Every structure is written in C-alpha cells, then in structure tokens.
C-alpha positions in Angstrom: -4.4 -46.7 -10.8 -4.6 -42.9 -11.5 -3.1 -40.6 -8.9 -5.9 -39.1 -6.8 -5.9 -35.4 -7.8 -5.4 -32.7 -5.2 -7.4 -30.2 -7.0 -10.9 -30.7 -8.8 -11.7 -28.0 -11.3 -15.4 -28.0 -12.1 -17.1 -26.5 -15.1 -20.6 -26.3 -16.7 -20.7 -25.4 -20.4 -23.5 -24.6 -22.8 -22.2 -24.2 -26.4 -19.3 -21.4 -26.3 -16.9 -24.0 -27.7 -14.3 -21.4 -29.0 -14.2 -19.9 -25.5 -14.2 -23.4 -24.0 -11.0 -24.1 -25.7 -9.3 -21.1 -24.1 -10.6 -22.1 -20.7 -9.3 -25.6 -20.9 -6.0 -24.5 -22.2 -5.6 -22.2 -19.0 -6.2 -25.3 -16.9 -3.7 -27.4 -18.9 -1.3 -24.7 -18.6 -1.1 -24.8 -14.8 2.2 -25.1 -13.1 0.6 -27.2 -10.5 0.0 -30.7 -12.2 -2.0 -32.8 -9.9 -5.6 -31.7 -11.0 -8.7 -33.1 -12.6 -10.9 -31.0 -14.7 -14.6 -32.3 -14.8 -16.9 -30.7 -17.5 -20.6 -31.1 -17.8 -21.9 -30.3 -21.3 -25.3 -29.0 -20.6 -27.2 -29.9 -23.6 -25.1 -28.0 -26.3 -25.8 -27.8 -29.8 -22.1 -27.4 -30.6 -19.4 -30.3 -30.6 -17.8 -29.9 -27.2 -16.5 -33.4 -27.2 -14.3 -32.5 -30.1 -12.7 -29.6 -28.1 -11.9 -31.8 -25.2 -10.7 -34.6 -27.3 -8.2 -32.2 -29.1 -6.2 -31.9 -25.7 -5.8 -35.7 -25.2 -5.4 -35.3 -21.6 -7.0 -38.1 -19.4 -7.2 -35.5 -16.5 -10.0 -33.8 -18.4 -13.4 -35.5 -18.2 -16.6 -34.6 -20.2 -20.1 -35.7 -19.4 -23.1 -34.7 -21.6 -26.6 -34.0 -20.4 -29.2 -34.6 -23.1 -31.0 -31.3 -22.6 -30.0 -28.0 -20.9 -30.6 -28.2 -17.0 -28.9 -24.9 -16.0 -25.7 -24.1 -14.1 -26.5 -25.4 -10.6 -27.6 -28.9 -11.8 -24.6 -29.2 -13.9 -22.1 -28.0 -11.3 -23.6 -30.0 -8.5 -23.3 -33.2 -10.6 -19.7 -32.6 -10.8 -19.2 -31.6 -7.3 -20.5 -34.9 -6.1 -18.0 -36.6 -8.5 -14.9 -34.6 -7.6 -12.1 -36.5 -5.7 -9.8 -33.4 -4.9 -9.1 -32.0 -1.5 -9.8 -28.7 -2.9 -12.6 -27.5 -5.5 -12.1 -24.6 -8.0 -14.7 -23.5 -10.5 -14.2 -22.1 -14.1 -16.9 -21.1 -16.6 -16.3 -21.3 -20.4 -15.9 -17.5 -20.6 -13.1 -17.4 -18.0 -9.4 -18.3 -17.9 -6.9 -19.1 -15.0 -3.5 -17.6 -14.3 -0.9 -20.3 -14.9 0.1 -20.1 -11.2 -3.4 -20.2 -9.6 -3.5 -23.7 -8.5 -0.1 -23.6 -7.3 -0.4 -20.4 -5.3 -3.7 -21.4 -3.7 -2.8 -24.9 -2.6 0.4 -23.6 -1.1 -1.7 -21.1 0.8 -4.4 -23.5 2.0 -1.8 -26.2 3.0 0.0 -23.5 5.0 -3.2 -22.2 6.7 -5.3 -25.3 7.6 -7.6 -23.0 9.3 -8.9 -21.3 6.3 -11.8 -22.8 4.5 -11.7 -21.1 1.2 -9.6 -18.4 -0.5 -10.4 -16.1 -3.3 -8.2 -13.7 -5.5 -8.7 -10.1 -6.5 -11.5 -9.0 -8.9 -11.2 -7.2 -12.2 -11.7 -8.4 -15.9 -11.0 -7.0 -19.3 -14.4 -5.7 -19.6 -13.5 -3.0 -16.8 -10.7 -1.7 -18.8 -7.9 -3.1 -21.2 -4.7 -3.9 -19.4 -5.9 -2.5 -16.2 -6.3 -6.0 -14.3 -3.4 -8.1 -15.2 -3.2 -11.6 -13.9 -0.7 -12.8 -11.3 0.5 -11.4 -7.9 -0.6 -7.8 -7.2 0.7 -5.3 -4.8 -1.4 -5.4 -1.5 -2.7 -1.8 -1.7 -4.5 -2.9 -4.8 -6.5 -5.2 -2.7 -7.7 -2.4 -0.6 -8.3 0.0 -3.6 -10.5 -2.6 -5.2 -12.4 -3.0 -1.8 -11.4 -6.6 -1.7 -9.9 -6.4 1.7 -10.7 -9.2 4.3 -13.2 -8.5 6.9 -15.5 -10.1 9.6 -18.1 -12.8 8.6 -21.0 -10.4 9.4 -19.3 -7.8 7.3 -18.8 -10.2 4.4 -22.4 -11.1 4.6 -23.6 -7.5 4.6 -21.4 -6.9 1.5 -22.9 -9.8 -0.4 -26.6 -9.2 0.6 -26.2 -5.4 -0.1 -24.1 -5.8 -3.2 -21.5 -3.4 -2.0 -19.0 -3.9 -4.8 -18.8 -7.5 -4.1 -15.1 -8.8 -4.9 -15.8 -12.5 -4.7 -16.2 -14.7 -7.8 -16.1 -18.1 -8.9 -13.0 -18.0 -11.0 -10.8 -16.9 -7.9 -12.3 -19.4 -5.6 -10.5 -22.5 -4.2 -12.6 -24.2 -1.3 -12.2 -27.3 0.7 -14.2 -30.1 -0.8 -15.2 -31.1 2.7 -16.6 -27.6 3.4 -18.6 -27.6 0.2 -20.1 -31.0 1.0 -21.2 -29.6 4.6 -22.8 -26.5 2.8 -24.7 -28.7 0.3 -23.6 -27.5 -3.0 -25.5 -24.9 -5.2 -29.0 -23.8 -4.7 -30.7 -25.4 -7.7 -33.4 -22.6 -7.8 -30.8 -20.2 -8.9 -29.1 -19.5 -12.2 -27.5 -15.9 -11.8 -27.0 -16.0 -8.0 -26.0 -19.4 -7.5 -22.2 -18.9 -6.4 -23.3 -15.6 -4.7 -25.8 -17.5 -2.6 -23.3 -20.3 -1.8 -20.9 -17.4 -0.4 -23.7 -16.2 1.7 -24.2 -19.5 3.2 -20.4 -19.9 3.7 -20.1 -16.9 5.8 -23.4 -17.2 7.5 -22.4 -20.6 9.0 -19.2 -19.2 10.3 -16.5 -20.6 7.9 -13.2 -18.7 7.3 -12.6 -17.2 3.9 -9.6 -15.1 2.9 -8.9 -12.9 -0.2 -5.3 -12.9 -1.4 -3.5 -10.2 -3.3 -3.4 -12.3 -6.6 -5.5 -12.0 -9.6 -6.1 -15.8 -10.2 -8.6 -15.5 -13.1 -10.5 -13.1 -15.3 -13.6 -13.6 -17.5 -14.3 -12.4 -21.0 -15.7 -9.0 -21.6 -19.6 -9.0 -21.9 -20.4 -8.0 -25.6 -23.7 -7.3 -27.2 -23.4 -10.4 -29.6 -22.2 -12.8 -26.8 -24.4 -15.7 -25.9 -23.0 -15.5 -22.3 -25.2 -17.0 -19.7 -24.8 -13.9 -17.8 -26.6 -11.8 -20.6 -29.2 -14.5 -21.3 -30.4 -14.6 -17.7 -29.9 -10.9 -16.8 -33.7 -10.4 -16.6 -33.9 -13.0 -13.6 -31.3 -11.1 -11.6 -33.7 -9.0 -9.4 -36.0 -12.0 -8.6 -33.0 -14.2 -7.6 -31.5 -11.3 -5.7 -34.7 -11.1 -3.6 -34.8 -14.7 -3.0 -31.1 -14.6 -1.6 -31.8 -11.7 0.7 -35.0 -13.4 1.9 -33.0 -16.7 2.6 -30.0 -15.2 4.3 -30.9 -12.1 6.7 -28.1 -9.8 7.9 -26.2 -10.8 10.8 -25.8 -7.7 12.9 -22.6 -7.4 15.3 -23.7 -7.3 19.0 -23.7 -4.1 20.5 -23.9 -5.2 24.3 -21.5 -7.4 25.8 -18.7 -7.7 28.5 -15.8 -5.3 28.6 -12.2 -6.5 29.3 -9.6 -3.8 30.4 -6.0 -4.7 29.6 -3.2 -2.8 31.3 0.5 -3.5 30.3 2.8 -2.4 32.8 6.7 -2.0 32.8 8.2 0.0 35.6 5.0 2.0 36.1 4.0 0.6 39.4 4.0 4.1 41.0 1.2 5.1 38.7 -0.8 1.8 38.3 -3.1 2.4 41.3 -4.5 5.5 39.8 -5.2 3.8 36.4 -7.0 0.8 38.3 -8.9 3.2 40.5 -10.2 5.0 37.4 -11.5 1.8 36.0 -13.2 0.7 39.0 -14.9 4.1 39.3 -16.6 3.7 35.9 -20.3 4.5 35.7 -20.6 1.2 33.5 -18.7 -1.5 35.4 -16.2 -3.5 33.4 -16.3 -7.4 33.6 -12.6 -8.2 33.5 -9.4 -6.3 34.2 -6.1 -7.9 33.1 -2.8 -6.5 34.4 0.3 -7.9 32.8 3.8 -7.3 34.3 6.4 -7.1 31.3 9.1 -8.0 33.8 9.3 -4.9 35.7 12.1 -4.1 38.0 10.2 -1.7 40.3 7.8 -2.7 43.2 5.0 -4.0 40.9 4.3 -7.0 43.0 3.9 -4.9 46.3 1.5 -2.6 44.4 -0.8 -5.2 42.9 -1.1 -7.0 46.3 -3.6 -4.3 47.3 -6.0 -5.0 44.5 -8.7 -7.3 45.9 -11.5 -6.9 43.4 -12.1 -10.4 42.0 -12.4 -9.0 38.3 -8.6 -8.3 38.4 -6.3 -10.9 37.0 -2.6 -10.3 37.3 -0.2 -12.0 34.8 3.5 -11.7 34.2 6.1 -12.2 31.4 9.4 -13.9 32.5 11.4 -11.5 30.5 10.6 -8.2 28.9 8.8 -8.7 25.6 7.5 -5.3 24.8 4.2 -3.5 25.1 3.0 -5.1 21.6 3.3 -8.7 22.9 1.7 -7.7 26.3 -1.3 -6.2 24.5 -1.7 -9.3 22.3 -1.5 -11.7 25.3 -4.4 -10.0 27.0 -6.5 -9.3 23.9 -6.4 -12.8 22.8 -7.3 -14.1 26.2 -10.0 -11.6 26.8 -13.5 -12.9 27.6 -15.2 -9.6 26.9 -16.9 -8.6 23.6 -14.9 -5.3 23.7 -11.3 -4.8 24.7 -10.0 -1.6 26.3 -6.3 -1.2 26.6 -5.2 1.4 29.1 -1.7 2.6 29.8 -0.6 2.0 33.4 0.2 5.7 33.9 -3.0 7.1 32.4 -6.5 7.5 34.0 -10.0 7.5 32.4 -13.0 9.8 33.1 -15.7 7.8 35.0 -18.0 7.9 32.0 -15.5 6.6 29.4 -16.7 3.0 29.3 -20.5 4.1 29.2 -20.0 6.5 26.5 -17.9 4.1 24.5 -20.5 1.5 24.5 -23.2 4.1 23.4 -21.1 4.7 20.3 -21.0 1.0 19.5 -24.8 0.9 20.0 -25.5 3.8 17.7 -23.7 1.8 14.8 -23.1 -2.0 15.3 -20.5 -2.1 12.5 -18.1 0.2 14.6 -15.0 -1.7 15.6 -13.2 1.0 17.4 -14.1 3.8 19.6 -11.6 6.3 21.1 -11.9 9.5 23.1 -10.0 12.7 22.9 -7.3 13.2 25.6 -5.8 16.0 27.7 -2.4 16.1 29.5 -1.7 15.9 33.2 1.5 16.2 35.0 2.9 13.3 37.3 0.6 14.5 40.1 -2.5 14.3 38.0 -2.7 18.2 37.7 -3.5 19.8 34.3 -0.4 20.8 32.2 -0.1 24.6 31.4 -1.0 25.2 27.7 1.8 24.8 25.3 4.1 23.6 28.0 4.9 20.2 26.5 5.7 18.9 22.9 3.0 16.2 23.4 0.4 19.0 23.4 1.3 20.0 19.9 0.5 16.6 18.3 -2.6 16.5 16.1 -5.5 15.3 18.0 -8.7 13.4 16.7 -12.2 14.0 15.9 -14.9 12.3 13.7 -14.4 12.5 9.9 -15.7 10.6 6.9 -14.1 7.3 6.1 -12.2 8.6 3.1 -10.9 11.6 5.3 -9.6 9.3 7.8 -7.7 7.2 5.2 -6.2 10.4 3.9 -5.4 11.8 7.3 -3.6 8.6 8.4 -1.5 8.5 5.5 0.3 11.5 6.9 1.0 9.9 10.1 -0.2 9.1 13.5 -2.8 11.2 15.4 -3.0 11.5 19.3 -5.9 9.1 20.3 -7.0 8.7 23.9 -7.8 5.3 25.1 -9.6 3.2 22.5 -11.9 0.5 22.8 -12.0 -2.3 20.2 -14.1 -5.2 19.3 -12.1 -8.1 20.5 -12.8 -10.2 17.6 -11.4 -7.7 15.3 -8.1 -7.4 17.1 -7.6 -11.3 16.7 -8.7 -11.2 13.0 -6.1 -8.6 12.3 -3.3 -10.4 14.0 -2.9 -7.9 17.0 -0.3 -5.4 17.5 2.9 -6.0 15.4 6.3 -5.6 17.4 8.3 -4.7 14.3 6.6 -1.3 14.1 7.9 -0.5 17.7 6.7 3.0 18.8 4.1 3.3 16.0 2.5 -0.1 16.5 -0.7 1.6 17.6 -0.5 3.7 14.2 -0.3 0.4 12.3 -3.3 -1.2 14.1 -5.3 1.9 13.4 -4.4 1.7 9.5 -5.3 -2.0 9.5 -8.6 -1.4 11.1 -9.4 1.7 8.8 -8.9 -0.5 5.7 -11.4 -3.1 7.1 -14.3 -0.6 6.6 -16.1 2.5 8.0 -15.5 1.4 11.6 -14.1 4.4 13.5 -15.9 6.6 16.0 -14.4 9.3 18.2 -15.8 10.7 21.6 -15.1 14.2 21.2 -14.4 14.8 24.8 -11.2 14.6 26.6 -12.2 11.5 28.5 -8.6 10.1 28.6 -6.2 12.0 30.8 -2.5 11.3 29.7 0.1 11.7 32.3 3.3 13.3 31.3 6.4 12.2 33.2 10.1 11.2 32.8 9.2 7.7 31.9 7.0 8.3 29.0 7.9 6.3 26.0 8.5 9.3 23.7 9.0 9.9 20.1 11.2 12.8 20.9 14.1 10.6 21.3 16.6 11.5 18.5 17.3 7.8 17.5 13.7 7.2 17.3 13.1 10.2 15.2 15.5 9.0 12.7 13.7 5.6 12.5 10.2 6.9 12.3 10.1 7.7 8.6 11.0 4.3 7.7 8.7 2.8 10.2 5.8 4.9 8.8 7.0 3.8 5.4 6.7 0.1 6.2 3.4 0.5 8.1 1.8 2.4 5.2 3.2 0.2 2.3 0.4 -2.5 2.3 -2.4 -0.1 2.3 -1.6 3.0 0.3 -0.4 3.1 -3.3 3.1 4.7 -3.5 2.8 8.2 -4.9 5.3 10.6 -6.3 7.2 12.6 -3.9 9.4 15.5 -5.4 12.3 16.5 -3.4 13.6 20.0 -4.6 17.2 20.3 -3.4 19.3 23.5 -3.8 22.6 24.1 -2.5 23.2 27.8 -1.5 26.8 28.9 -1.6 26.4 32.4 0.1 23.1 31.7 2.1 21.0 33.7 -0.7 19.0 33.1 -3.8 18.1 35.3 -6.8 14.7 36.6 -6.6 13.6 35.0 -9.9 14.6 31.6 -8.4 12.0 32.2 -5.5 9.3 33.1 -7.9 9.9 30.0 -10.0 10.0 27.8 -7.2 6.6 29.3 -5.7 5.1 28.7 -9.0 6.3 25.2 -9.3 5.1 24.3 -5.8 1.6 25.8 -6.5 1.3 23.6 -9.7 2.4 20.5 -7.7 -0.3 21.2 -5.0 -2.9 21.6 -7.9 -2.0 18.4 -9.6 -1.7 16.3 -6.3 2.3 15.7 -6.4 3.6 15.5 -3.0 6.9 17.7 -2.6 9.6 18.6 -0.2 12.2 21.3 -0.2 15.7 20.7 0.9 18.4 23.4 1.1 22.0 23.3 2.2 23.7 26.7 2.9 27.2 27.7 3.2 29.1 24.7 1.8 31.9 26.1 -0.5 32.3 22.9 -2.4 29.2 22.4 -4.6 30.0 18.5 -5.2 30.0 18.0 -1.5 26.9 20.0 -1.1 25.2 17.8 -3.7 26.3 14.6 -2.1 25.0 15.8 1.2 21.6 16.7 -0.3 21.4 13.1 -2.2 22.0 11.6 1.1 19.4 13.7 2.8 17.0 12.7 0.0 17.7 8.9 0.5 17.0 9.2 4.3 13.3 9.9 3.2 11.7 6.6 2.4 8.8 8.1 0.7 10.8 10.5 -1.6 10.9 9.4 -5.3 12.5 12.1 -7.2 15.3 14.3 -6.5 15.3 17.6 -8.6 18.5 19.6 -8.2 18.0 23.3 -9.0 20.9 25.7 -8.4 20.1 29.0 -6.6 21.0 31.2 -9.7 18.2 29.7 -11.9 14.8 30.6 -12.9 12.6 28.3 -14.9 9.3 27.7 -16.8 7.1 25.9 -13.9 5.0 24.0 -16.4 8.0 22.4 -17.9 9.3 21.5 -14.5 6.2 19.6 -13.7 6.4 17.9 -17.1 9.9 16.7 -16.4 8.8 15.4 -12.8 6.2 13.1 -14.4 8.3 11.7 -17.2 9.2 7.9 -16.4 12.8 8.2 -17.4 15.5 7.6 -14.8 17.2 10.9 -15.5 16.2 14.1 -17.2 17.8 17.4 -17.1 17.4 20.7 -18.7 20.1 22.6 -20.9 20.8 26.1 -20.2 23.4 28.6 -21.6 26.9 28.8 -20.1 27.6 31.9 -18.4 29.8 34.4 -20.3 29.8 31.8 -23.3 26.6 32.4 -25.2 26.1 29.7 -27.8 27.5 27.0 -25.5 25.0 24.9 -23.5 25.5 23.2 -20.3 24.1 19.7 -21.1 25.8 17.8 -24.0 23.7 15.6 -26.2 25.0 12.1 -27.0 26.1 11.7 -30.8 26.0 8.5 -32.9 29.2 6.8 -32.6 31.6 7.8 -35.5 29.4 10.7 -36.7 30.8 14.0 -37.4 30.6 16.6 -34.6 30.0 19.3 -37.0 26.4 18.0 -37.7 23.9 17.2 -35.0 22.8 13.7 -35.1 20.7 13.5 -32.0 19.1 10.4 -30.5 16.2 10.3 -28.2 12.4 9.6 -28.2 9.2 11.4 -28.9 7.0 11.9 -25.7 3.7 12.6 -27.4 3.3 16.4 -26.4 5.1 17.9 -29.3 8.4 17.5 -27.5 11.2 15.1 -28.0 13.8 13.8 -25.3 17.3 14.1 -26.4 19.7 11.4 -25.2 22.5 13.1 -23.3 26.2 12.2 -22.8 26.5 14.8 -19.9 23.6 16.4 -17.9 24.2 19.8 -16.0 23.6 19.5 -12.3 22.0 22.9 -11.9 18.6 21.6 -13.4 18.2 17.9 -13.1 15.6 15.4 -12.0 16.9 11.8 -10.9 14.7 8.8 -9.8 15.5 7.4 -6.4 16.3 4.0 -8.0 19.2 5.5 -9.8 20.8 6.8 -6.6 20.2 3.4 -4.9 21.6 1.5 -7.7 24.6 4.1 -7.8 25.3 3.1 -4.2 25.3 -0.6 -4.9 27.2 -0.3 -8.0 29.9 2.0 -7.0 30.3 0.8 -3.3 33.8 2.0 -2.8 32.9 5.5 -3.8 32.5 7.0 -0.4 33.9 9.4 2.0 33.6 10.4 5.9 33.2 14.2 6.5 32.5 14.7 10.3 31.8 18.5 9.8 28.8 17.6 7.5 27.1 15.3 10.2 28.7 16.1 13.5 26.2 13.7 15.2 27.2 10.7 13.1 30.8 11.5 12.3 31.5 8.1 10.9 28.5 8.3 8.5 29.6 7.3 4.9 28.5 9.7 2.2 28.3 8.3 -1.4 30.4 10.2 -3.7 27.7 10.9 -6.4 29.5 14.0 -7.5 33.2 15.0 -7.6 35.6 16.9 -9.6 38.1 15.1 -11.6 41.1 15.1 -13.9 41.3 13.1 -17.1 44.3 13.1 -19.4 45.3 16.5 -17.7 42.0 18.0 -18.2 39.7 19.3 -15.4 36.1 18.1 -15.4 33.4 19.3 -12.9 30.9 17.2 -10.8 28.4 17.1 -13.7 30.7 15.2 -16.0 31.7 13.0 -13.2 28.1 12.0 -12.3 27.2 11.5 -15.9 30.1 9.4 -16.6 29.4 7.1 -13.6 25.8 6.7 -14.8 27.2 5.7 -18.2 29.2 3.0 -16.7 26.1 1.7 -15.3 24.3 1.6 -18.5 21.7 4.3 -17.3 20.4 6.5 -20.0 20.1 10.1 -19.6 17.9 12.7 -21.4 17.7 16.2 -22.1 14.3 18.0 -21.9 14.9 20.7 -24.5 11.6 22.7 -24.3 12.1 24.5 -21.0 12.9 28.2 -20.7 15.9 28.6 -18.3 17.6 31.8 -17.2 21.1 31.4 -15.8 21.5 34.5 -13.5 24.9 36.2 -13.0 26.2 39.7 -13.6 23.7 39.4 -16.5 21.2 37.0 -17.4 21.8 34.1 -19.8 18.3 33.0 -20.9 17.6 30.5 -23.4 15.4 27.5 -24.6 17.3 24.6 -26.0 14.5 23.5 -28.3 14.4 26.8 -30.0 18.2 27.0 -30.3 18.4 23.5 -32.0 15.4 24.4 -34.4 17.3 27.6 -35.3 20.5 25.9 -35.9 18.8 23.1 -37.9 17.0 25.7 -40.1 20.2 27.5 -40.8 22.1 24.5 -41.8 23.3 23.4 -45.1 20.7 21.0 -47.1 23.1 18.3 -46.8 23.2 18.6 -43.1 19.4 18.9 -42.9 19.1 15.6 -44.6 21.6 13.9 -42.3 19.8 15.5 -39.2 
C-alpha cells in the first residue's frame, strides 16, 4: 500500500507542455518528499502524457478530459480526489521553490489554528532578479503590502483589488477547510482562486502570509498561450460577479469599551485615574485593574471602589507592565480596549471623542489623544520645566508620514484606544522591548494599514512624579538604541548610515575641513543617506582616539559605515559620497605625505615577485570611468570602513583589547578593541595605519584605494593631489617596456 501523502499538489493544464515539464520538475525537486501531484489534462492538443511519463514517478498522476472544460472544473475534479492533509496549487506556467512544502508543512503543523498560509508575491515579469525564491527579510513583506491583517481588511483588499498579494502558487490550505468552502466557483475562469480567497476570509477562517517566496510564475509575453492572456477579456465581468457575491464586511464602529489599568506601586494615584474614567460622558462597560505585585497599600485603596464594572486582578509576582496589559486586553469583553496608566487622568470627553473617531473611519484600529503634563498634585507644570515636555508629540499625518516618523523613534502619545481584536492578532505588547514596548506596538499597528487617528486636544493628563518609569535613566539610555534597532528591524529596510569620525588633537580644525564637511553633508541629505558626526577632542594619541571613535560607532546599532577623516584634510565632496556607496569592505583615499611631495600615504598592493620599479597595480573597474586599486596599506586620515569589518575584527582578534578608565570614566572596566596601534617590526617603526592594514590582511579582507578624489593635506603649507592624475602622469612618462608591463 502506498504511503498516504501529507500534501496534495493540484494542477490543471491545457497544452503548455514545455512549461509543464519545468513545473513538474519543481515539484519533484522538493526537499519534502511525502506528496502526490494530481494533474488534469484539460483537453490538450499536445502530448502531456509523454511529459509525465518522462519523470517515471508514481506520485505524479495524470487524468485527461476529452475536451477543454476550464480551470475550475479541472481543479475541482482533483480537489475531490486529493488525499493529503494539505492542498497546494500550481499552474503550468509556475514553479515552486525547493523548500516550499517543507517550510509550509512545518508552519502549519506548528500553528494548528491557522487554516491556510501563503508566501510573498512577485514574479520575473515584474523585474529580472528582483524577486528571488526562498526566505526573505520581513521588511520585504511590508514593502510589498503582503502584511497580515484582519479578515475584514483582507476581504476589502481582495474586493477592491488593493495590490492583492495572495496567489495560488504560494498557497497551502487544509484540505478539510477546502472541503468546507466547497472548492472553486465553476462560473469563473480568471477569478476562481480570487473568489475562493474572498469566501475563505468572509467565513472567518484564519490565513497567514509568511516572509518566504514559495513560487513564481512565468513572465506574460505577447506570444504566450497563457490562460491569463487568453481570458483577459472576461476579467471585468468576473470581477463584478465576485463583488456582487461578497459584500464588504465593515468593522463595527459601536460596541463596549474596556479600560485596563496596570498598577505597580501607584496606589496613591489610582483613585484619581479611576474617578476620571467613571466621570466619562460616554460610560465605559468594564474597568480592569491589575496589581502587578505591588508593595504599597494597593489592597486598601481598591476596597473603596464599589462600581460593579470594576474587576480587580493580581499577579502573584511582578511580571511587568507588558504582561499586565496583555492579560487585561486578552480578557477584555469590550470591542475597544483603553489602557490607562494608574498615575494619569483622562478628560471627561475622552471616550466619547475617541469613539467618534472610530465612527468616522471604521477601518481605524487606534485612536490616541495629545497630552499635557501635571505635577503630583494634578497642577499644570510650568512650561519647559521637565524633560518630558520636550519629547515630540503627535498629530494627524498621512500614513506614509507616520511610517517615516516612527522610524526615527517614539512619539509622546496620550492614552490610546485600540480595537481589542487588533491587539490579539498582533500578539500584544512584547516584554523584550522593555521601555519602548508601546513604540513597538505602534509600529506593528501602522504596518497593518492606514489605521491611526489622533484627537488633536490634550485629553490625557500625564502626571510627572518621582516614580515615573523614565527613559532619562543612564542605563536605559544606553540600551535604547539597541531596543529601537530590534523593534524596527522587521518593518523597515536597513538603510545606509554613514558616521563621519574625526579626532581633533588641539580642539580645532582647518577651515577647508569644515567647508568640505558641510558640502558632503548637503549631498548626503540630497541623496537620502543618513549620517552622524562623531568627534573626539584632546587625545594626544591618534591611535587611541581612533579606537575610541570606532567603539562609539559600534555602539550605534543603525550605523553601517565608519568614515575616518582627519581634521587637517579637505576633499572633493562628490568623490566622498561615491566612496560611501561602494560595496567594498574598506575603501580609502591616497593623499600626499606632508613635506615629501611624490610620496603618497596609501600604498598599492603589487603582484608578488614583481619589480617595485614598475607599477603592476591590481583592482577592479567600477563602471564610472574609475578603477579601484587594491591596497597593501590604507591611510587612516581618509578611509571608509564597513561595520561588518570592525565586528569581524573584534571576533578574529579577541585578545587585542585594552582598558583605559580615563577614556570612559563611567565604565572604567570597558574593553576597547585595539583596531589601531603603533608597532615596531624588525627594528622599524610603523604607525597605526600600517597596523590596522596588516591586521585586516591577516583576516583576508581586501582593501582598495579610490584614486580619483582631490584631497588637500593641510600643514604649514597645503599638500594637494589627486592620485589618479598622479598615476596617469607617471604611466605616460614611463618607458615603452614599462608601459607594456603596466
């Protein structure tokens, strides 16, 4: 008896025998082996049986219709014959990634509450090489608008054709669910799978899109006999049929409101918070108060609350505000959930005005107000009297503006009211994000759709007192960049961030340096490169200053490129930006040595065994008329280094570190990596540039000189030069034999 397959792959094919062979091969190549492939030959005039027979695989079964009956009939025929627990679909003009079945079966088995999963959209017809198969970064899912969303929002996406990311080639559905749905609507040819997806979400099944491209289709060409092209004229007719069959499901705009108040050692403020909720012009339906194992007189305070809507809960140990919020939100009976801090108070009209915003746009999932600040006695704070007042507030913006604004960090929201279901679908507040877990929730919500509204009035009154959880704590301040980095990573594509680092020996710079720096920053701003400037003044040891700046660079998790520039330099700003965007690990400039015209600070790498009298330079052409020259030594005064290089250096040279308490007095035991150091080799002195270059060479990291940059090395006089022009002049003046060798 043959093994019962875990997955049934279903195909309907009409001719297209050449493409069909590639399609079957992609199924045969699956790393997951327990499958069957059921194919209907829908009255083809080509010999599809010969194609199937060429595979000699008993898991592939072909059945032929005597005449063409259309996609839904052929697919439904095999749906009914399928034996697998899960169903996948593939057309003749599509191919699977080799790990599609393995990855989707694993996900479905690990998540039994999910009824269907899809992969990311994208095909070669949308741009060669832009949509590779396999696992993809999470941010790509959001960039393609393939994010997961509510069933009502999925139905809207499908019915209004809002960049629909769902397709048959990426699907894996439970066979039991497909049977309950009743297979394809046989009135349709173009929209048969589209209508099935509408039915799936309309009936409340759970579907998930994964950050994995499981399959792609062939490009549509003018001479293709693709079913898509042959039936394109029926699209509008079938689309109208689908919309008539499946009306939009509008999220409710009325319903109960649950207020959740997490409380940890804020009992003295709790009554004010509760009183402000009981005083609402629109009465709430439920008030939850959760004691997070407080050590104050919480129990005494809550005994005075007699309103039957108030429910008091308690943890047996301190679990944190995130878990407290989740426990209340996941138990809330209200359609809307309003978390309120135990030390804040709300304006009496807050709930009424928040519900009005949901009524204006039923797709809204979050409404917040602006806030003002009160002291411990609920009296207004004097203007500019507390750091909280300088934190950027919130106002209504376009969705794209919200996405961009939140990339830069948190905003100061007042109390926010959520659709309760959205919190559950997003998994609630995540504890690992600590003080910015609310920020991470906002980012998750924003990437579900255009669902934010702000009441532009200070209806939340934030009380400032000694017990506030504050981001002003120095330890928290050090952790914040890494927390923000982790929170953004799934949602935003990592962009270049160049850190320009300059050690200043005498706390001063040459004025041409300032001019070049300003010009470079203007160009970076114009082309959209993020940047940061780091300076270190007064360290008499340049190698130690470079190590300190490199350490500061690595403490910024968003920084991608470190560009060392000495304070006695001026340079060509356009060339600087070109060096920034090159993909190579390490790229530096070459500039004249002070008081030694004709000598250059960066040293090219020569072919082994070649005469040093003739320049045998190595490198690569970069397509803009310039060529990178492989270097043996790069000068530290004008050099761009990728973050990964410094991270690999730390890992490879684990013992190259030192402690210098005067450099970081707050962390006297901090270990600085010795990226740069002076050294003596065979009784010869070498500076920090040579040391860094030698260490990179030991790691096999290639370094390059970008020669075509005008650099002035300032001193008692200016030493200006362009290494590209210098080499060309030297080449043109060399002997014919040397020219041939070069």
